DSSP file (Angstrom, degrees, kcal/mol; ACC not computed):
  #  RESIDUE AA STRUCTURE BP1 BP2  ACC     N-H-->O    O-->H-N    N-H-->O    O-->H-N    TCO  KAPPA ALPHA  PHI   PSI    X-CA   Y-CA   Z-CA
    1    1 A M              0   0    0      0, 0.0     3,-0.1     0, 0.0     0, 0.0   0.000 360.0 360.0 360.0 136.2   63.4  -10.8   54.7
    2    2 A M        -     0   0    0     83,-0.3    43,-0.1     1,-0.1    42,-0.1  -0.355 360.0 -97.2 -64.7 139.9   59.7  -10.5   54.2
    3    3 A P        -     0   0    0      0, 0.0    -1,-0.1     0, 0.0     3,-0.1  -0.297  27.8-135.5 -55.3 141.1   58.0  -13.3   52.2
    4    4 A T  S    S+     0   0    0      1,-0.2     2,-0.5    -3,-0.1    -2,-0.1   0.797  91.6  43.8 -73.3 -26.8   57.6  -12.2   48.7
    5    5 A T        +     0   0    0      2,-0.0     2,-0.4    76,-0.0    -1,-0.2  -0.956  67.3 170.1-124.0 115.6   54.1  -13.6   48.5
    6    6 A M        -     0   0    0     -2,-0.5     2,-0.2    -3,-0.1    75,-0.1  -0.979  17.1-151.2-123.8 137.1   51.7  -13.0   51.3
    7    7 A S     >  -     0   0    0     -2,-0.4     4,-2.1     1,-0.1     5,-0.2  -0.504  33.0-105.7 -98.2 170.2   48.0  -13.8   51.1
    8    8 A V  H  > S+     0   0    0      1,-0.2     4,-2.7     2,-0.2     5,-0.2   0.873 123.9  57.9 -59.9 -36.8   45.1  -12.3   53.0
    9    9 A S  H  > S+     0   0    0      2,-0.2     4,-2.0     1,-0.2    -1,-0.2   0.902 104.5  50.0 -60.9 -41.7   45.1  -15.4   55.0
   10   10 A D  H  > S+     0   0    0      2,-0.2     4,-1.7     1,-0.2    -2,-0.2   0.929 112.0  47.6 -61.4 -45.4   48.7  -14.8   56.1
   11   11 A L  H  X S+     0   0    0     -4,-2.1     4,-2.5     1,-0.2    -2,-0.2   0.895 109.5  53.8 -63.2 -39.8   47.8  -11.2   57.0
   12   12 A A  H  X S+     0   0    0     -4,-2.7     4,-3.3     1,-0.2    -1,-0.2   0.879 104.7  54.6 -63.8 -37.9   44.8  -12.4   59.0
   13   13 A K  H  X S+     0   0    0     -4,-2.0     4,-1.8     2,-0.2    -1,-0.2   0.916 109.8  46.7 -60.9 -42.6   47.0  -14.9   61.0
   14   14 A I  H  < S+     0   0    0     -4,-1.7     4,-0.4     2,-0.2    -2,-0.2   0.929 115.5  45.5 -64.8 -45.0   49.2  -12.0   62.0
   15   15 A L  H >< S+     0   0    0     -4,-2.5     3,-1.4     1,-0.2    -2,-0.2   0.903 109.0  56.2 -64.8 -42.3   46.2   -9.8   62.9
   16   16 A F  H 3< S+     0   0    0     -4,-3.3    -1,-0.2     1,-0.3    -2,-0.2   0.888 106.8  50.0 -55.9 -41.9   44.5  -12.7   64.8
   17   17 A A  T 3< S+     0   0    0     -4,-1.8    -1,-0.3    -5,-0.2    -2,-0.2   0.501  97.9  91.6 -79.6  -3.8   47.6  -13.1   67.0
   18   18 A S  S <  S-     0   0    0     -3,-1.4    -3,-0.0    -4,-0.4    17,-0.0  -0.246  85.2-117.5 -84.0 175.4   47.7   -9.4   67.8
   19   19 A T  S    S+     0   0    0      2,-0.1    -1,-0.1    15,-0.1     2,-0.1   0.508  77.1 116.7 -89.9  -6.4   46.1   -7.6   70.7
   20   20 A L        -     0   0    0     -5,-0.2     2,-0.3    10,-0.1    -2,-0.1  -0.395  53.5-153.6 -63.1 138.2   43.9   -5.5   68.3
   21   21 A Q    >   -     0   0    0      1,-0.1     3,-1.6    -2,-0.1     4,-0.3  -0.866  25.2-128.1-118.0 148.3   40.2   -6.2   68.9
   22   22 A A  G >  S+     0   0    0     -2,-0.3     3,-2.1     1,-0.3    -1,-0.1   0.863 111.1  64.0 -57.8 -35.8   37.3   -5.9   66.6
   23   23 A S  G 3  S+     0   0    0      1,-0.3    -1,-0.3     2,-0.1    -3,-0.0   0.650  89.8  67.1 -67.0 -13.4   35.6   -3.8   69.3
   24   24 A D  G <  S-     0   0    0     -3,-1.6    -1,-0.3     3,-0.0    -2,-0.2   0.632  97.1-142.8 -75.9 -13.8   38.3   -1.2   68.8
   25   25 A H    <   -     0   0    0     -3,-2.1    -3,-0.1    -4,-0.3    -2,-0.1   0.950  26.1-155.2  48.1  57.6   36.8   -0.6   65.3
   26   26 A P        -     0   0    0      0, 0.0    -1,-0.1     0, 0.0    -2,-0.0  -0.265   8.1-122.7 -68.1 147.9   40.3   -0.1   63.9
   27   27 A S     >  -     0   0    0     -3,-0.1     4,-2.3     1,-0.1     5,-0.2  -0.392  31.4-103.7 -77.4 163.1   40.9    1.9   60.8
   28   28 A P  H  > S+     0   0    0      0, 0.0     4,-2.5     0, 0.0     5,-0.1   0.871 124.7  54.2 -55.9 -35.8   42.7    0.3   57.8
   29   29 A E  H  > S+     0   0    0      2,-0.2     4,-2.4     1,-0.2     5,-0.2   0.889 107.1  49.7 -67.4 -38.5   45.8    2.2   58.8
   30   30 A Q  H  > S+     0   0    0      2,-0.2     4,-2.4     1,-0.2    -1,-0.2   0.909 110.9  50.1 -64.6 -41.1   45.7    0.8   62.3
   31   31 A V  H  X S+     0   0    0     -4,-2.3     4,-2.4     2,-0.2    -2,-0.2   0.934 110.9  49.5 -61.3 -46.5   45.3   -2.7   60.9
   32   32 A R  H  X S+     0   0    0     -4,-2.5     4,-2.8     1,-0.2    -2,-0.2   0.926 111.2  49.0 -58.2 -47.0   48.2   -2.2   58.6
   33   33 A T  H  X S+     0   0    0     -4,-2.4     4,-2.7     1,-0.2    -1,-0.2   0.906 111.2  49.1 -61.9 -43.2   50.4   -0.9   61.4
   34   34 A V  H  X S+     0   0    0     -4,-2.4     4,-2.5     2,-0.2    -1,-0.2   0.895 112.1  48.9 -64.7 -39.8   49.5   -3.9   63.7
   35   35 A I  H  X S+     0   0    0     -4,-2.4     4,-2.5     2,-0.2    -2,-0.2   0.929 111.9  48.4 -65.9 -44.3   50.3   -6.3   60.8
   36   36 A E  H  X S+     0   0    0     -4,-2.8     4,-2.1     2,-0.2    -2,-0.2   0.929 113.6  47.1 -60.7 -44.9   53.6   -4.7   60.2
   37   37 A D  H  X S+     0   0    0     -4,-2.7     4,-2.5     1,-0.2    -1,-0.2   0.901 111.5  51.8 -62.6 -40.7   54.5   -4.7   63.9
   38   38 A G  H  X S+     0   0    0     -4,-2.5     4,-1.8     2,-0.2    -2,-0.2   0.885 107.7  51.6 -64.2 -39.3   53.4   -8.4   64.1
   39   39 A L  H  <>S+     0   0    0     -4,-2.5     5,-3.9     2,-0.2     6,-0.3   0.914 111.4  47.4 -63.1 -42.8   55.6   -9.3   61.1
   40   40 A R  H ><5S+     0   0    0     -4,-2.1     3,-1.7     3,-0.2    -2,-0.2   0.925 109.6  53.8 -62.9 -43.5   58.6   -7.7   62.8
   41   41 A A  H 3<5S+     0   0    0     -4,-2.5    -1,-0.2     1,-0.3    -2,-0.2   0.837 112.3  43.1 -62.9 -34.1   57.8   -9.4   66.1
   42   42 A C  T ><5S-     0   0    0     -4,-1.8     3,-1.5    -5,-0.1    -1,-0.3   0.177 117.6-112.0 -98.1  18.6   57.8  -12.8   64.5
   43   43 A H  T < 5 -     0   0    0     -3,-1.7    -3,-0.2     1,-0.3    -2,-0.1   0.841  66.9 -65.5  55.8  36.6   60.9  -12.0   62.5
   44   44 A E  T 3 <S+     0   0    0     -5,-3.9     2,-0.7    -6,-0.2    -1,-0.3   0.755  99.7 139.3  59.8  28.5   58.8  -12.0   59.3
   45   45 A D    X>  -     0   0    0     -3,-1.5     4,-1.5    -6,-0.3     3,-0.7  -0.882  37.1-168.1-106.9 103.0   58.2  -15.8   59.7
   46   46 A I  H 3> S+     0   0    0     -2,-0.7     4,-2.6     1,-0.3     5,-0.2   0.840  87.3  60.4 -60.2 -34.9   54.6  -16.6   58.8
   47   47 A A  H 3> S+     0   0    0      1,-0.2     4,-1.8     2,-0.2    -1,-0.3   0.873 102.6  52.5 -61.7 -36.2   54.9  -20.1   60.3
   48   48 A S  H <> S+     0   0    0     -3,-0.7     4,-1.4    -6,-0.2    -1,-0.2   0.902 109.6  48.2 -65.1 -41.2   55.7  -18.4   63.7
   49   49 A C  H  X S+     0   0    0     -4,-1.5     4,-1.9     1,-0.2    -2,-0.2   0.895 108.7  54.2 -65.0 -39.9   52.6  -16.3   63.4
   50   50 A A  H  X S+     0   0    0     -4,-2.6     4,-2.4     1,-0.2    -1,-0.2   0.866 104.0  55.6 -63.0 -35.7   50.5  -19.4   62.5
   51   51 A A  H  X S+     0   0    0     -4,-1.8     4,-2.2     1,-0.2    -1,-0.2   0.881 105.6  51.8 -64.3 -37.1   51.8  -21.1   65.6
   52   52 A C  H  X S+     0   0    0     -4,-1.4     4,-2.6     2,-0.2    -1,-0.2   0.890 108.5  51.3 -65.1 -39.0   50.5  -18.2   67.7
   53   53 A V  H  X S+     0   0    0     -4,-1.9     4,-2.9     2,-0.2    -2,-0.2   0.928 109.7  49.6 -62.3 -45.4   47.1  -18.6   66.0
   54   54 A A  H  X S+     0   0    0     -4,-2.4     4,-2.1     2,-0.2    -2,-0.2   0.903 111.2  49.5 -61.5 -41.4   47.1  -22.3   66.9
   55   55 A Q  H  X S+     0   0    0     -4,-2.2     4,-2.3     2,-0.2    -2,-0.2   0.938 113.1  45.8 -63.3 -46.9   48.0  -21.6   70.5
   56   56 A E  H  X S+     0   0    0     -4,-2.6     4,-2.7     1,-0.2    -2,-0.2   0.896 111.1  53.1 -63.4 -40.5   45.2  -19.0   70.8
   57   57 A A  H  < S+     0   0    0     -4,-2.9    -1,-0.2     1,-0.2    -2,-0.2   0.895 111.9  46.0 -62.2 -39.7   42.7  -21.3   69.1
   58   58 A G  H  < S+     0   0    0     -4,-2.1    -1,-0.2    -5,-0.2    -2,-0.2   0.876 115.9  45.3 -69.5 -37.6   43.5  -24.0   71.6
   59   59 A D  H  < S+     0   0    0     -4,-2.3    -2,-0.2     1,-0.2    -1,-0.2   0.825 130.3  21.5 -75.0 -31.9   43.4  -21.6   74.5
   60   60 A H    >X  +     0   0    0     -4,-2.7     3,-1.6    -5,-0.2     4,-0.8  -0.475  65.8 157.4-136.5  62.9   40.1  -19.9   73.4
   61   61 A P  H 3> S+     0   0    0      0, 0.0     4,-0.6     0, 0.0     3,-0.4   0.794  72.4  65.5 -61.8 -26.6   38.2  -22.2   71.1
   62   62 A E  H 34 S+     0   0    0      1,-0.2     4,-0.2     2,-0.1    -5,-0.1   0.728 111.4  33.7 -69.2 -20.5   34.9  -20.5   71.8
   63   63 A T  H <> S+     0   0    0     -3,-1.6     4,-2.4    -6,-0.1     5,-0.3   0.463  92.5  94.3-110.9  -4.0   36.1  -17.2   70.3
   64   64 A Y  H  X S+     0   0    0     -4,-0.8     4,-2.9    -3,-0.4     5,-0.3   0.931  84.4  47.5 -56.8 -52.6   38.3  -18.6   67.5
   65   65 A E  H  X S+     0   0    0     -4,-0.6     4,-2.3     1,-0.2    -1,-0.2   0.917 115.0  44.0 -60.6 -47.4   35.7  -18.5   64.7
   66   66 A A  H  > S+     0   0    0     -4,-0.2     4,-2.1     2,-0.2    -1,-0.2   0.901 115.6  48.3 -65.8 -40.4   34.4  -15.0   65.3
   67   67 A R  H  X S+     0   0    0     -4,-2.4     4,-2.9     2,-0.2    -2,-0.2   0.915 112.7  47.4 -68.2 -41.4   38.0  -13.6   65.8
   68   68 A M  H  X S+     0   0    0     -4,-2.9     4,-2.7    -5,-0.3     5,-0.2   0.897 110.0  53.0 -67.3 -38.3   39.3  -15.2   62.6
   69   69 A R  H  X S+     0   0    0     -4,-2.3     4,-2.2    -5,-0.3    -1,-0.2   0.933 112.8  45.0 -60.3 -44.5   36.3  -14.0   60.6
   70   70 A W  H  X S+     0   0    0     -4,-2.1     4,-2.6     2,-0.2     5,-0.2   0.933 112.0  51.8 -63.0 -46.0   37.0  -10.5   61.8
   71   71 A A  H  X S+     0   0    0     -4,-2.9     4,-2.6     1,-0.2    -2,-0.2   0.901 110.8  48.4 -59.9 -41.6   40.8  -10.8   61.1
   72   72 A L  H  X S+     0   0    0     -4,-2.7     4,-1.4     2,-0.2    -1,-0.2   0.924 112.6  47.3 -64.2 -44.3   40.1  -12.0   57.6
   73   73 A S  H  < S+     0   0    0     -4,-2.2     4,-0.3    -5,-0.2    -2,-0.2   0.863 116.2  44.7 -68.0 -33.7   37.6   -9.2   56.9
   74   74 A A  H >< S+     0   0    0     -4,-2.6     3,-1.4     1,-0.2    -2,-0.2   0.878 109.0  56.1 -75.0 -38.1   40.1   -6.6   58.3
   75   75 A A  H >< S+     0   0    0     -4,-2.6     3,-2.0     1,-0.3    -2,-0.2   0.772  91.8  71.4 -66.6 -26.3   43.1   -8.1   56.5
   76   76 A V  T 3< S+     0   0    0     -4,-1.4    -1,-0.3     1,-0.3    -2,-0.2   0.768  89.1  64.4 -59.6 -24.4   41.3   -7.7   53.1
   77   77 A Q  T <  S+     0   0    0     -3,-1.4     2,-0.5    -4,-0.3    -1,-0.3   0.581  91.7  77.5 -75.5  -9.8   41.9   -3.9   53.6
   78   78 A V  S <  S-     0   0    0     -3,-2.0   -67,-0.1    -4,-0.2     3,-0.1  -0.887  70.2-146.2-110.9 127.6   45.7   -4.3   53.4
   79   79 A D    >   -     0   0    0     -2,-0.5     3,-2.5     1,-0.2     4,-0.3  -0.813  12.2-147.4 -87.6 114.3   47.7   -4.8   50.2
   80   80 A P  G >  S+     0   0    0      0, 0.0     3,-1.3     0, 0.0    -1,-0.2   0.799  95.0  63.9 -53.3 -30.3   50.6   -7.1   51.2
   81   81 A A  G 3  S+     0   0    0      1,-0.3    -2,-0.0   -75,-0.1   -76,-0.0   0.686  99.8  53.4 -68.3 -17.1   52.8   -5.3   48.6
   82   82 A T  G <  S+     0   0    0     -3,-2.5    -1,-0.3     2,-0.1     2,-0.1   0.385  77.1 124.3-101.1   4.6   52.5   -2.1   50.5
   83   83 A L    <   -     0   0    0     -3,-1.3     2,-1.1    -4,-0.3   -50,-0.1  -0.430  56.6-140.7 -68.0 136.5   53.7   -3.3   53.9
   84   84 A A        +     0   0    0     -2,-0.1    -1,-0.1     2,-0.0    -2,-0.1  -0.718  46.1 141.2-100.2  83.8   56.6   -1.4   55.3
   85   85 A V              0   0    0     -2,-1.1   -83,-0.3     1,-0.1   -48,-0.0  -0.983 360.0 360.0-125.9 119.6   58.7   -4.1   56.9
   86   86 A P              0   0    0      0, 0.0    -1,-0.1     0, 0.0    -2,-0.0   0.530 360.0 360.0 -64.1 360.0   62.5   -3.8   56.5
């Protein structure tokens, strides 16, 4: 079951761990879809998504800050209450 309270930070973690890139210039709908898919992939477990972020940050520390800044700015476009995750 999806967490009842998700923050923009939670959404950004899911987006950060995805393959979507800032250079793709994704639309808000694309961001929403990637977040929904990411939630399904991690079985709606935000801690699992956070572990992926930590792994990526460790593997690519030189890009972490810019990617997280992008993920946060993109995640702001998504209202967690409207996510379609069964």
